[in-house]
C-alpha positions as CSV (number, residue, x, y, z in Angstrom):
1,X,20.4,-42.1,-20.7
2,X,23.1,-39.8,-19.3
3,X,21.7,-36.6,-19.4
4,X,23.3,-33.3,-19.2
5,X,22.7,-30.1,-17.4
6,X,25.2,-27.2,-18.3
7,X,25.3,-24.0,-16.5
8,X,23.4,-21.2,-18.8
9,X,25.6,-18.6,-20.3
10,X,23.7,-16.1,-21.8
11,X,23.9,-12.5,-20.0
12,X,22.1,-12.5,-16.3
13,X,20.1,-16.1,-17.1
14,X,20.3,-17.6,-13.5
15,X,17.7,-20.3,-14.4
16,X,18.9,-23.7,-14.1
17,X,17.2,-26.5,-16.2
18,X,17.1,-29.2,-13.6
19,X,16.4,-29.3,-9.8
20,X,18.1,-31.6,-7.2
21,X,14.5,-33.3,-6.9
22,X,14.6,-34.0,-10.8
23,X,18.3,-35.4,-10.7
24,X,17.1,-38.1,-8.2
25,X,14.1,-38.7,-9.8
26,X,16.3,-39.8,-13.2
27,X,18.8,-41.7,-11.2
28,X,16.7,-43.8,-9.4
29,X,15.1,-44.6,-12.7
30,X,18.6,-46.0,-13.4
31,X,19.9,-42.7,-15.5
32,X,23.4,-40.9,-14.8
33,X,23.4,-37.1,-14.7
34,X,26.1,-34.9,-15.2
35,X,26.3,-31.0,-14.2
36,X,28.3,-28.3,-14.5
37,X,29.5,-27.0,-11.1
38,X,28.2,-23.7,-10.5
39,X,25.1,-24.5,-12.8
40,X,22.2,-24.2,-9.8
41,X,23.8,-21.2,-7.9
42,X,22.1,-18.6,-9.4
43,X,18.5,-20.3,-8.6
44,X,19.4,-21.0,-4.9
45,X,21.0,-24.7,-5.5
46,X,24.2,-25.6,-4.3
47,X,27.0,-28.0,-6.0
48,X,26.3,-30.7,-2.7
49,X,22.8,-30.6,-3.2
50,X,23.3,-32.2,-7.0
51,X,25.9,-34.0,-5.4
52,X,23.7,-35.5,-3.0
53,X,21.0,-36.3,-5.0
54,X,23.0,-38.7,-7.3
55,X,24.7,-36.4,-10.1
56,X,28.3,-36.4,-11.1
57,X,29.6,-33.0,-10.9
58,X,31.8,-31.6,-13.9
59,X,34.1,-28.9,-14.0
60,X,33.2,-27.3,-17.3
61,X,30.9,-27.1,-19.6
62,X,32.7,-28.6,-22.9
63,X,32.6,-31.6,-20.1
64,X,28.8,-31.6,-19.7
65,X,28.4,-31.4,-23.6
66,X,31.0,-33.9,-24.4
67,X,29.7,-36.6,-21.9
68,X,26.2,-36.2,-22.4
69,X,23.2,-37.9,-24.9
70,X,20.3,-35.3,-23.9
71,X,21.3,-31.6,-22.8
72,X,18.7,-30.0,-21.0
73,X,18.4,-26.1,-20.6
74,X,17.1,-23.3,-20.1
75,X,17.6,-21.3,-23.3
76,X,18.7,-21.6,-26.5
77,X,22.4,-22.1,-27.3
78,X,24.4,-18.7,-28.1
79,X,26.8,-18.9,-30.2
80,X,30.3,-19.7,-28.3
81,X,27.9,-23.0,-27.4
82,X,27.7,-24.1,-31.2
83,X,31.0,-25.8,-31.6
84,X,29.5,-28.4,-28.7
85,X,26.7,-29.6,-30.7
86,X,27.1,-32.9,-32.8
87,X,25.3,-35.3,-34.5
88,X,23.0,-37.2,-33.0
89,X,23.1,-35.1,-29.3
90,X,19.4,-34.7,-28.0
91,X,18.9,-30.8,-27.3
92,X,15.9,-30.0,-25.2
93,X,15.1,-26.6,-24.2
94,X,13.5,-23.4,-25.3
95,X,14.9,-22.7,-28.9
96,X,12.9,-20.3,-30.7
97,X,14.3,-20.5,-33.8
98,X,11.8,-18.5,-36.0
99,X,14.1,-15.6,-34.6
100,X,17.1,-17.8,-34.9
101,X,18.3,-18.6,-38.5
102,X,21.7,-18.8,-37.7
103,X,21.2,-21.6,-34.8
104,X,18.6,-23.2,-37.3
105,X,21.3,-24.1,-39.7
106,X,24.1,-25.0,-37.2
107,X,21.5,-27.7,-35.6
108,X,20.8,-28.7,-39.3
109,X,24.1,-28.8,-40.1
110,X,25.1,-30.7,-37.2
111,X,22.0,-33.5,-37.4
112,X,21.3,-32.3,-33.5
113,X,17.8,-33.4,-32.3
114,X,16.2,-30.6,-31.3
115,X,13.0,-30.4,-29.2
116,X,11.4,-26.8,-28.2
117,X,9.8,-26.3,-24.9
118,X,7.6,-23.7,-26.8
119,X,6.4,-25.9,-29.7
120,X,5.2,-29.1,-27.3
121,X,1.4,-28.8,-27.5
122,X,-1.5,-30.2,-25.9
123,X,-4.7,-31.3,-28.3
124,X,-6.3,-28.0,-27.1
125,X,-3.9,-25.9,-28.5
126,X,-2.4,-24.9,-25.2
127,X,1.8,-24.6,-25.1
128,X,2.2,-26.1,-21.1
129,X,5.9,-25.7,-21.3
130,X,5.8,-21.8,-22.5
131,X,3.0,-21.1,-20.1
132,X,4.7,-21.2,-16.6
133,X,7.4,-18.5,-18.4
134,X,4.8,-16.7,-19.9
135,X,3.0,-16.2,-16.9
136,X,6.2,-15.1,-15.0
137,X,7.2,-12.6,-18.0
138,X,3.5,-11.2,-18.3
139,X,3.5,-10.2,-14.1
140,X,7.2,-8.5,-14.8
141,X,6.0,-6.7,-17.7
142,X,4.4,-4.5,-15.7
143,X,6.8,-4.3,-12.8
144,X,9.2,-3.5,-15.5
145,X,6.9,-0.9,-17.2
146,X,6.2,0.8,-13.8
147,X,10.3,1.1,-13.4
148,X,10.9,2.5,-16.3
149,X,8.3,5.1,-16.5
150,X,9.8,6.5,-13.5
151,X,12.0,9.9,-14.3
152,X,15.1,9.0,-12.4
153,X,15.0,5.7,-15.9
154,X,14.4,8.0,-18.4
155,X,10.5,8.0,-18.0
156,X,7.7,10.4,-17.9
157,X,7.5,10.5,-14.1
158,X,3.9,8.7,-14.0
159,X,3.0,6.6,-11.2
160,X,0.9,3.5,-12.7
161,X,-1.8,3.7,-10.1
162,X,-1.6,7.2,-9.2
163,X,-3.6,8.9,-5.9
164,X,-6.8,10.3,-5.3
165,X,-7.2,13.3,-7.7
166,X,-4.5,12.3,-9.8
167,X,-5.0,10.6,-13.4
168,X,-4.0,6.8,-13.3
169,X,-1.6,5.3,-15.9
170,X,-3.0,4.0,-18.7
171,X,-1.8,0.4,-19.8
172,X,-2.3,-1.3,-23.4
173,X,-1.7,-5.3,-23.7
174,X,-1.8,-6.4,-27.1
175,X,-2.6,-10.1,-26.9
176,X,-4.8,-12.2,-24.4
177,X,-3.2,-15.2,-24.0
178,X,-0.8,-16.0,-20.6
179,X,1.1,-13.0,-21.4
180,X,-1.6,-10.9,-21.7
181,X,-3.5,-12.2,-19.2
182,X,-1.0,-12.0,-16.3
183,X,0.3,-8.3,-17.3
184,X,-3.3,-7.2,-17.1
185,X,-3.6,-8.4,-13.6
186,X,-0.8,-7.1,-12.4
187,X,-1.3,-4.2,-13.9
188,X,-5.2,-3.8,-12.6
189,X,-3.8,-4.7,-9.4
190,X,-1.8,-1.6,-9.2
191,X,-4.7,0.6,-10.1
192,X,-4.0,1.3,-13.4
193,X,-6.3,2.0,-16.2
194,X,-6.0,-1.6,-18.3
195,X,-7.4,-2.3,-22.3
196,X,-6.3,-5.7,-23.8
197,X,-6.8,-6.3,-27.4
198,X,-7.0,-9.9,-29.1
199,X,-8.2,-11.9,-31.9
200,X,-10.2,-14.4,-30.5
201,X,-13.7,-13.1,-29.3
202,X,-14.2,-16.0,-27.6
203,X,-11.3,-14.8,-25.4
204,X,-12.6,-11.2,-25.3
205,X,-16.1,-12.3,-23.7
206,X,-14.7,-14.3,-21.0
207,X,-12.5,-11.5,-19.7
208,X,-15.3,-9.0,-19.9
209,X,-17.2,-12.0,-17.7
210,X,-14.6,-12.2,-14.8
211,X,-13.0,-8.3,-14.9
212,X,-16.3,-6.4,-16.2
213,X,-15.5,-2.6,-16.0
214,X,-12.0,-3.0,-14.4
215,X,-10.7,-4.6,-17.6
216,X,-11.3,-2.3,-21.0
217,X,-11.4,-5.5,-23.9
218,X,-11.1,-4.8,-27.9
219,X,-11.2,-6.5,-30.9
220,X,-7.3,-6.5,-32.0
221,X,-7.5,-4.3,-35.6
222,X,-5.2,-2.1,-37.0
223,X,-7.5,0.9,-36.3
224,X,-8.1,-0.2,-32.2
225,X,-4.4,-1.0,-32.0
226,X,-3.3,2.4,-33.2
227,X,-5.7,4.2,-30.7
228,X,-5.3,2.4,-27.5
229,X,-0.9,2.2,-28.2
230,X,-0.7,5.7,-29.0
231,X,-3.0,6.9,-25.9
232,X,-1.1,4.2,-23.3
233,X,1.6,5.0,-20.9
234,X,2.9,1.6,-21.0
235,X,2.2,-1.1,-23.4
236,X,2.8,-4.5,-23.5
237,X,3.5,-7.1,-26.8
238,X,2.4,-10.3,-25.4
239,X,1.3,-11.5,-29.2
240,X,2.3,-15.3,-29.9
241,X,2.1,-17.3,-33.1
242,X,3.3,-20.8,-32.1
243,X,6.6,-21.4,-33.5
244,X,6.7,-18.6,-36.0
245,X,7.3,-15.0,-35.9
246,X,5.3,-12.6,-33.8
247,X,3.5,-10.1,-36.1
248,X,4.8,-6.5,-36.5
249,X,1.3,-5.0,-34.8
250,X,2.8,-1.8,-33.5
251,X,4.3,0.4,-36.0
252,X,7.0,3.6,-35.6
253,X,4.1,5.7,-36.6
254,X,2.6,4.4,-33.4
255,X,5.6,5.1,-31.3
256,X,6.0,8.7,-32.8
257,X,2.4,9.6,-31.8
258,X,2.6,8.2,-28.5
259,X,4.0,10.6,-25.3
260,X,7.5,11.2,-25.0
261,X,9.1,9.1,-22.5
262,X,6.3,6.5,-22.6
263,X,7.6,2.5,-22.4
264,X,6.9,-0.3,-24.3
265,X,8.0,-3.9,-23.0
266,X,7.6,-6.2,-26.1
267,X,7.7,-9.6,-24.4
268,X,7.3,-11.5,-27.9
269,X,10.9,-10.5,-28.6
270,X,11.9,-14.2,-28.2
271,X,9.5,-14.4,-31.1
272,X,11.3,-11.7,-33.1
273,X,9.4,-9.1,-31.2
274,X,5.6,-7.1,-32.2
275,X,7.4,-3.9,-32.5
276,X,8.3,-2.5,-36.2
277,X,12.3,-2.6,-36.3
278,X,12.8,-3.4,-32.7
279,X,16.0,-5.0,-31.3
280,X,17.0,-7.4,-28.7
281,X,18.3,-6.0,-25.2
282,X,19.8,-7.8,-22.5
283,X,19.5,-7.5,-18.5
284,X,22.5,-5.0,-18.1
285,X,21.3,-2.7,-20.9
286,X,17.5,-3.5,-21.2
287,X,15.9,-0.4,-22.7
288,X,17.1,2.4,-25.6
289,X,15.4,5.2,-26.6
290,X,13.3,5.1,-30.3
291,X,11.3,7.8,-31.5
292,X,10.9,9.2,-28.3
293,X,9.7,6.0,-26.5
294,X,11.2,3.5,-24.2
295,X,11.6,0.0,-26.0
296,X,12.1,-2.9,-23.3
297,X,13.3,-6.1,-25.5
298,X,14.9,-8.2,-23.0
299,X,14.7,-11.8,-24.3
300,X,15.0,-13.7,-21.0
301,X,13.2,-11.7,-18.7
302,X,12.2,-14.5,-16.3
303,X,16.0,-15.1,-15.3
304,X,15.9,-12.3,-13.8
305,X,13.6,-14.4,-10.8
306,X,15.3,-17.6,-11.2
307,X,13.8,-19.1,-7.8
308,X,10.5,-18.8,-9.0
309,X,11.1,-19.3,-12.9
310,X,13.0,-22.4,-12.0
311,X,10.6,-24.2,-10.0
312,X,8.1,-23.1,-12.6
313,X,9.8,-23.9,-15.5
314,X,10.8,-27.8,-14.2
315,X,7.2,-28.3,-12.9
316,X,6.0,-28.9,-16.4
317,X,9.9,-29.6,-18.3
318,X,10.8,-32.3,-16.4
319,X,8.1,-35.4,-17.3
320,X,9.1,-35.0,-20.6
321,X,12.8,-35.2,-20.1
322,X,12.1,-38.2,-18.2
323,X,9.9,-39.8,-20.7
324,X,12.8,-39.2,-23.2
325,X,15.1,-41.1,-20.8
326,X,13.1,-43.9,-20.1
327,X,12.3,-44.8,-23.4
328,X,14.3,-42.9,-25.9
329,X,13.6,-40.0,-28.0
330,X,12.3,-42.0,-30.4
331,X,9.9,-44.2,-29.1
332,X,8.5,-41.1,-27.1
333,X,8.2,-38.7,-29.7
334,X,6.2,-41.6,-31.5
335,X,3.8,-42.1,-28.2
336,X,3.7,-38.4,-27.6
337,X,1.8,-36.0,-29.9
338,X,2.5,-33.1,-27.8
339,X,6.4,-34.2,-27.5
340,X,6.1,-34.9,-31.2
341,X,5.1,-31.1,-32.0
342,X,8.3,-29.9,-30.2
343,X,10.4,-31.6,-32.7
344,X,12.2,-28.7,-34.6
345,X,15.2,-30.4,-35.9
346,X,16.1,-34.2,-36.5
347,X,19.0,-36.2,-38.7
348,X,19.4,-32.8,-40.7
349,X,16.2,-32.1,-41.5
350,X,13.3,-29.4,-39.9
351,X,10.1,-30.7,-38.4
352,X,8.6,-27.2,-37.6
353,X,6.5,-25.8,-40.4
354,X,6.2,-22.2,-38.6
355,X,10.1,-21.8,-38.5
356,X,10.0,-23.0,-41.8
357,X,7.7,-20.3,-43.2
358,X,9.7,-17.8,-40.7
359,X,13.1,-18.6,-42.0
360,X,11.7,-19.3,-45.9
361,X,13.2,-23.2,-45.7
């Protein structure tokens, strides 16, 4: 199979979908790999490293998309890439279609085989290709939140960990999955007061056993969410419904009841966001003020730490890419239920019920 690795063009997206080591392994298995020049520079991989691994370097993204049978990416195609989609092309990347109706229609109309990292699911319900980026985003959410609590960045001028004799910051995390757990670890490490809410009582019990009085665990319901959000200095939206739009758990009423210049980091923004009426932001303009509160809603947070993120991502995505290349996409889907759950579009039809519900398709 001829596998293509284009350069990511989403704003300040410096990750790359394949390392030179991955290229070398594909080539050793008899496949060909074409890489757009400069695709790996943001993550620390020089063009020469890909050439040494056996890749063919191509000058433009169009060259890569036109030649490849399977395109391996990090983020969903942006509008300028829609024209490069074609019937029969295998697109293996994060898609987040529940929040992307136009992209969904384009993939269906152009009969692209779209396999989404975020819906590949193991028998135990875990999401192995989403996990590492959720870990990165969860940890980053506290770094970002601490930064935007600084006065110079429009915050209230609060140090999350406090100092002796002065109150520590209050962090509220909604969702105790990979994002929420990693956010909690970072926030506790900084010395903040941390509360985490979730609907899974077994998960809350396990966290309580593990962290004891260092972490307050609460059942996620409207009353608890309202109370904990409105007293927080930093709120992290970390909810996830696999493949579907995130539920709007943080209302504008809650935002209006928060202290002025507090910060909400909505990691769920890739799936539409967990804050009512929130708008996507970018690394260039990551925060905007609404109801007196700072809202951070960047859809590619891990792109800011591309070296860490690229290794963490490709560690889990590459084995499935190799499987597709070795077996062909249909046989690979038939032989792997987790990969089959990653199938979102195929021959003009939608294959993910959560996306269908979200978009009314």
